[in-house]
N, C-alpha and C positions, 0 to 999 in steps of 0.2 A: 378083436373087434374094431379097434381103431384103424388098423391096416386095411381090414376089409372095407370099412366106411370110406377111408381115403381112396381106395381103388374104385369103389363105386362112383364117388363124386368125380374123380378124375376121368372115368370112362364116360360119364354123363357130359361133363363140359367139353371133352374132345369130339363129341358128336357135332359141336358147333365149330366149323372150320375157322371161324374168326379167332378161336382161341388156340389154334395149332400152328406150330412152326412148320413151314412147308419143307424144309430140308431135314430137320432132325426128327420131326414128328412129335416134339415135346409140347407139353402145355405152356402156354404163354400166360404166366400169372398177372402180368401187367395189364394184358388186354381183358382179362376176366374182371380185374379190380376196376378198370375204367368203365366197363359197361355196368357193373354193379353200382358204381357211383352215379350213373346216368338212369338208374332203375329201368334197365333195358327189358322191354316186355317179353322177348324171346327167351332171355335168360332166366327171368322170374318163373315164367311158365314152366320151363324145363326142371327148375328146382322144386316147384310144387308138385310135378308128376310123380316124384319119389317119395313114398311115405317117411322113410327114415330121414331123408334130406330135409323135407318139409318141417318135421317135428325139430330137427337141429337148429334150423336158422329162421323159423317163422313162429310167431306167437298168435295164438287165436284169441280174438277179442270180438265178442257178440257175433259169432259165426263168420268172422272175417279173419283172414290170415295176414298178419302184418309182418313184413320183411325186416329182420334185424340186420340191418346193413353193416354196422360196425362189427358185429360178431362175425358175419360172414367174411369181411375183409381180413379181420385178425386172424381167422382160421386159415385163409388162403396164403397169408403172409408168413404164417408159423413155420420155423424151420423143420418141423416134423411132418408137415404136409409135403408130399413128394420127397419122402425121406431119403431117397437115393440120390438126390440132387448133389450133395457134397461129393459122394464118391464118384459120381459121373463127371463132375466138373472140377475135381480137386486139382487137375493140372491146368485149368483154364480160368482160374479166379483172376480178376482184374477189371479194367474198365470196360463197360458195355453200354450199348444203347439199344432200347427196345428188345431187351432180353438177348441180344446177340453180342458176343465178344468181339474184340477188334480184329482178331485173325479170321473171323467169319465175314467181316465186312470190307468193303473196298475202300471206304473213306475213313478219315480219322475223326474220332469223337472224343469230346472232352466232357467227361461225366464225373460228378462229385456230389456228395450229400447236399440237399437243400438246393439242387439246381432248379427245381420247380417251385421255388419260394421267392418271396420278396423280403429284403432286409432293409429296413428303414435307414439304419446306420445313424447313430447320434453324432452330432457335429460340435458338441461343446463339452468342456470338462466335466460338467454335471451329468451329461448323457453318457459319458464313458463309464460312469459308476454303475449304470443299469444293466440288467440282463437283456440282451437283444432278443427279439422275437422274430422267428422266421415264419411269415404267413404263407402257407401253401396256396398255390394258385387255383387248386380246386376246392379244397376244404375251407378256404378263408377268403372266397371271392369277395364277399360283402365288405370285409375289412380292408381288403386291397383297393376296392372301389372308393371306399371312404378316404383312404390314404392318398389316392391319386386324384381325388376331386380338386379342381383349381382352388387355391387358397387366396384370400383377399391379401393384397400387399399393402401394408399400412406404414406410417410413420416416415413419409417421404421428406427428404431434406435435399436442397439443392445447393451444392458448393460452388461458388463462383469466385472471381478475383476480388469481388467486394465483401465476400464472406458468405455466410449461410443465409439462404433466402427461403421464403415460403414457397411451396410448390402448389400451383393452382391448376396446371394442366401440363400434360406432356406434349412436346413438339411432334408433329407427325408430317410425313411427306404426303404428295399428291395421292398416293395409293393407300394412305392410311397406316403406314408403317411408323412405329415409334423411331424417332431420330435423335433420342437423347442417349447419353452414356449412362448406363445403369449399373449400380453395385447393390447387389442384394445379399442381405445377411440372413442366413437361415439354413435349413437342412437342403442340401443340394438336389436330393431325390424329389422332394416335394416342390422345390422351386422349378425344376426342369418340367415337371408335369403342369405346373401353374403357368408356365410360359408357352404352353402348346397352342393355346387359343390365339395368341398374338403372333407367334412366330413359327408355327408349323410349316415346314417346307420353305422357309425363308432364309435360313442361316447359311452364310457362305462358308465360314470357318468356325469350327468348335475346337478350342485348345483346352485340354484338361491335364492337370498335374495330380494324379490321384495318389493316395497313400502307396508308398513302395513296398510295405509289408517286410521291411528288412529284419525286424526283430531286435534292432539296435536301440540305442538311446534316443535317436531322433525319430523312432518309428511312431507315426501318428495313427497307425491302424491298431486300435485295441479292442476290437469287437469279438467277443465270445472266444476267448483264448483256447477253449476246449477244441474248437474246430476252426482255428484261425485261417488256414489256407482255404478251406471250403467257404468260410464266411467272406473272405476277400473275393473270391470268384463270384459269389452270389451278389455281393455289393457291387462289383463292376458289371456284371450282366444286367442288372436292373437299370443302371445308369447308361449304359451303352445303348440299350434298346430304345429308351426315350430319347436319347441324343440323335440316333438315326432318324426318328420322326421329325426332328427339327430341321435337318439338313436339307438344303435346297437340291435341286436336280444336279447342280454343279458344286455342291457343298463337299468340304474336305474336313475330316476328322483328324486332329493331332493329339497324340497320347504320349506323355513323358513316362518313362519307367527305367528301372535299373535291373541288374541281372537276376535279382531274387524272383521276380514274376514275369520277366520278359518272355520267356518261352511260352508259358501258360497264357499270357495275354495275347500273343500272337495267334494261337489256336482259337481262343475265345472270339478274336476279331474275325477270323476266317469264317466262323461259324455264324455270327450275327451279320456280318457284312459280306455275304457270300457272293453278291454281285459287284463287289468293289475289288480293287487290287491294293495290296499292302506293301509298303516300302519302310524299311527299317534303317534309320540313320543313327550313326554312332557319334556322340559329341564328347570330346575331351573336356571335362568340366573341372577336373582336379589334377592339374599337371604334376603335383607332389605325390599323388597316389594315396590310397587308404590301404594300410597293411592287411593283407589277408593271410591264410594259412600257407598257401603256395604262390600266390600272386599279389601284386600290389595294384589295386583298382584305380584307374584314372579316368574312367569314362562311364557314361550313361547312354540311354537309347531314347529315341522319339520315333514313334509310328506315324507314318503318313498314310491315311486311308482315303483312297481316291476312287470315284466311279470309274469302273473298268473302261479302258480304251480312250479316256478323256485326257487332254493335255491341260492341266489346271495348275501346275507349278511354274511359276514365272521364271525370269532369268535373274540371277544374283549379280550384285555389284562386284565387278572384278577389277583388279590392278592390271596395269599394262604389262608388268613383268610376268603375269600369270598366262598370258596369251602366247601361243605358239603359231606363227603365221605360215601359210603355205598356198600354193596357186589354187585359184578356184577351178581351174581348167583340170578336167580329168586327163589321166595318162594310163598306160598300161592297157591290159585287156579290156574289151568292150568299152572303149573310151572314144569311139568315133562318133561323128554326127549321126551316121546311120543307126547307131545302137540305141539312141533315144532322141527322137526329132524334137521333143518338147524342151530339150536341154541346149538347143542351139538358138541363141538370140542375143542381141547386143546389149551390153552394159553401157549406159550413157554417162559420159564425164563432161563436166564444165567447171572450169577454174580448179582443176585438180581434184574435184569432189564428185561423188556418184550423185546424180540427180534423178535417175530413173533406169528403167529397163524397157527395152524395145520389144516388139512382138516377134513371135517365131515366124520366119519367112517361109514362103513356098520353097519346096525341094529345088526349084529351077534357079533360085537365087544363090549366088556365090559371091561373097565379099571379096573385093579386090585386094584387100590387106587385112592384117590382124587388127589395126587401128584405122578407122575411117574418120576423116574430118567432114563434118556436115554442119554448116551455118553456125560456126562458133562452138560447136560441140563435137565430142569424140566418141564414136561407137566402137566399143572394143568387143571383139569376137573370140570365141575359144579356138583360136587357130595357133598351132605351134610354130616354132622357128623354121621348120621345114615346109611350112605352108599347108600341113594336113588339118583339115576340118575336124576338129574334135567336139567335145561337148562340155558344158559346165556341169559340176556335181549336182546342181539342183535344178528342177524344172522351173519353166517360167511361172506357173501358177503358184509355187511356193517360195520363190526366192525373195519376195518382199518380206517374209517373216524373219530372214536373217540378214536384212540390210544393214543393221547396226553392227554387224560382226564382220563386215567387208571393208577393205581399205584399198586405196589406189597407190599403185607403185609405178613411178615414171621410169621408162627405159629409153635406150637411144633411138629406138624406132616407134616408140608410142607409150602404151600403158599396159601393165599387167594388173590383174585383179586378184587380191589375196584374201583369204579367209582365215580368221582365227580358229584354231582347233579347239580352244575352249570358248564354248558358245554362251559361257554364263550359266550353263546347267549346274544345279546344285549336285554336289557330290554326297556319296553316302557316308563319308567320314568327315567331320567338322573339327578342325584343329586351329584355334586362334586363342591368343591371350584374353580376348574379350569375353570368352566363355568361362573363364575362371569364376566358379561360384563363390569363392571366398572373397575375391577382390571386388567383383561386381554384383554380388549377391548379399552375403552375410554383412560385410562392412557397409555396403550402401544402405541396407535397412537399419543398421545400427545408428548410422549418421542421421537418417531421416526420422527414426523413432527410437531415441535413446532408452535403453532398458527393455527393449523388445526381446522376447524370448523365443521368437519364431525359429524353428530348426531348419537349417539347410535350405535357405531359399536359392532359387535359380539365379543365374547371371541375367540381368535384364536384357542383355543382348542375345542371349540364347532364345528367350521367349519372342523377342522382337524379330529375330531372323526366321523363326519357325512361321510366325504369322505373316510376315512380309512376303515370304515365299508364296503364299496363296493369294493374297489380296493386294499386292503392290500396285497392280494395274487396275483395280476395281475400287474406285473412290466411294462407291455407294454400297459396298459390301457390309453386311451385318455380321459381326463377329461375337 
C-alpha cells in the first residue's frame, strides 16, 4: 500500500515541471519542499485533487481542509519515500547543490549541514558552555530578524593620554561618518549587523582573524563539537556575508587562516565574493616550526579579497638591495618606435634627477641624439648606441605611476634611465623576522598585559603590513 501511495504521489508531483530534473527526470524533493513552505497554490490544489493524498496531508475542520505542512515535508524527506534513491545514487553520494552532485555540475559548490542556517556563536567563556542553536533561514526567519536588528551600543568610554574621559558625542567628518577609533566588546555577528546603519558600503579594509578550528590547545572555536567543521563553515558564512555589505566599492577583505580550514575558506570566499578576485599570501610566522606527523609547519595564510580587476594593493617599503636595475628602454623583438608610438617620448632630467616626462612627438620628429640639452634640462630618448629609435617599456599615459621606481644613470654621452625590477609589489610569500608570532606577538602581549592567557597572538607587524598594503595611500580610509 505504501509503495502504491508513494508512486501515486510521485506521479502527481512530477506533473508539475518545476519539480522535475530536466536531465535525469527525477523528482526534485528540495523544490517540492520549498514550494510547500510557501503554501504554493498550484501545489496545494494538486494535492487536494486526489482523495487519498488529501486525506493523508490535510485535516478537515468545519468543512475546510487544512494543510498539515510539517507532516507533508517530513514525508517527502523520509528516506523511504523514493525508496530506490539509495540504490540509484549509491555511487554518487557526496557534495551536492540543488539536488545535483558535483560531477553533474560545471561549477564547484561547498555544501555542508546547516548551510542555510545562522549560528550566533558565543564569544565568552560562559557562552561556550551553552548549546549553540542553528536558526534556519526559512523556518526561523523571525528569530533571525530579531537577532540581526541593530543593537544599542552602551557603556562608552574614551581613553586618552589624560586617562578615561566621559563620552558626550562621537566625532564625525563633513559627510557624517564617525571618525573615532572604536573598540567594541560583544558578539561579533551582532556587532557587524549593528554597524550596518553607520558603515554600510563605507569600509575600505576589513581585517579578520577568525578561529582557526585547529582542534589543538589554542583552538578558540568550541561551538557544537558534534558538527565542528560544519559549525565553523556556518559561523564564517554568516559573518562574511555581512562583512561584504560593509565594504565600499573599493573595499578589501583580509582573512587570516592556517592549513586546517584554508582550502574550505577559499571555496567559501569564491562563493560569497563571486565578483571579487582572491589572493592567498603565505606568511612564515613561526621559523622554528610546529612539529607535525610528516612536516614541521612554519607558516600560515592570509587571503586578500579584492574587487575584480581593480588595483587596490599599494607598494611596499623595500630596501635598496632588493631592487634589480635594468634599462627602461626596450630591446629585442617589437622594441622599435614604430611598434608602439605612445612609448616614444623624452624623460626630462635636471640636476641628475627626473623632473618630468615630455609629450609623444609627431612621427615626423626625430631627435638629434639620445640625450638632448634644452635650456638647462636634458631630454633622454629611447635611442640605443647605434642610433636606432626604440621605445620605453611603458606608455606615456602610465609612466607617471612608476616614477618612484626609476633612476638616472650618467654615461659618457648623456644619460640612461633605469627601472627597478622590483616595483615594490607585495609578493605572495612573506619571510621576515618581524613576522615571528612568538617574538612580536606572545612576548609583546605578555609585556603589555602580565598574566594574559590569550593564545597565539599574531605578530603586530603581520597585521600592520596586511592593513598597510591596502590603506597606506588613503589617509581617510575606514578600517
